C-alpha positions in Angstrom: 134.9 110.2 45.9 134.2 113.6 47.4 130.6 112.6 48.0 131.7 109.8 50.3 134.1 112.1 52.2 131.2 114.6 52.8 129.0 111.8 54.2 131.8 110.4 56.4 130.6 110.1 60.0 132.8 110.7 62.9 135.5 108.1 63.6 134.8 106.3 60.3 137.5 106.1 57.7 137.6 104.1 54.4 140.2 101.3 54.3 140.2 98.9 51.3 136.6 99.7 50.3 135.3 99.0 53.8 134.5 101.3 56.7 136.9 101.2 59.6 136.7 102.8 63.1 139.7 104.9 64.0 140.1 106.3 67.5 143.0 108.2 69.1 144.1 106.5 72.3 144.6 108.9 75.2 148.2 109.3 76.3 147.7 108.1 79.9 146.4 104.7 78.8 148.6 104.0 75.8 150.6 101.6 77.9 147.7 99.2 77.9 147.6 99.3 74.1 151.3 98.6 73.5 152.0 102.3 73.2 150.0 102.7 70.1 148.5 106.1 69.3 145.4 104.9 67.4 142.9 102.1 67.8 141.5 100.7 64.5 138.8 98.1 64.0 136.9 97.2 60.8 133.1 97.4 60.8 133.0 94.8 58.0 130.6 97.1 56.0 131.2 98.2 52.4 131.6 101.9 51.7 128.0 102.1 50.3 126.6 100.8 53.6 126.9 103.8 55.8 124.0 103.2 58.1 125.1 99.7 59.2 128.6 101.0 59.6 127.4 103.7 62.0 125.6 101.1 64.1 128.8 99.0 64.2 130.9 102.1 65.0 128.7 102.8 68.0 129.2 99.2 69.3 133.0 99.4 68.8 133.3 102.9 70.4 131.2 101.7 73.4 133.5 98.7 74.0 136.6 100.9 73.7 
């Protein structure tokens, strides 16, 4: 498990054996996100598929 954590790219976290993008929402725009502090979206990629997860992460971060 420590191997996966060392390879963990920025904004990616493991949730239920899938990669998930987790971003902190800036304070001044939290009202638009129902006062939530974090924005989470699944990449749909398994934990062994790091490269496709990074591509999906970039798409999700660009839309955010």
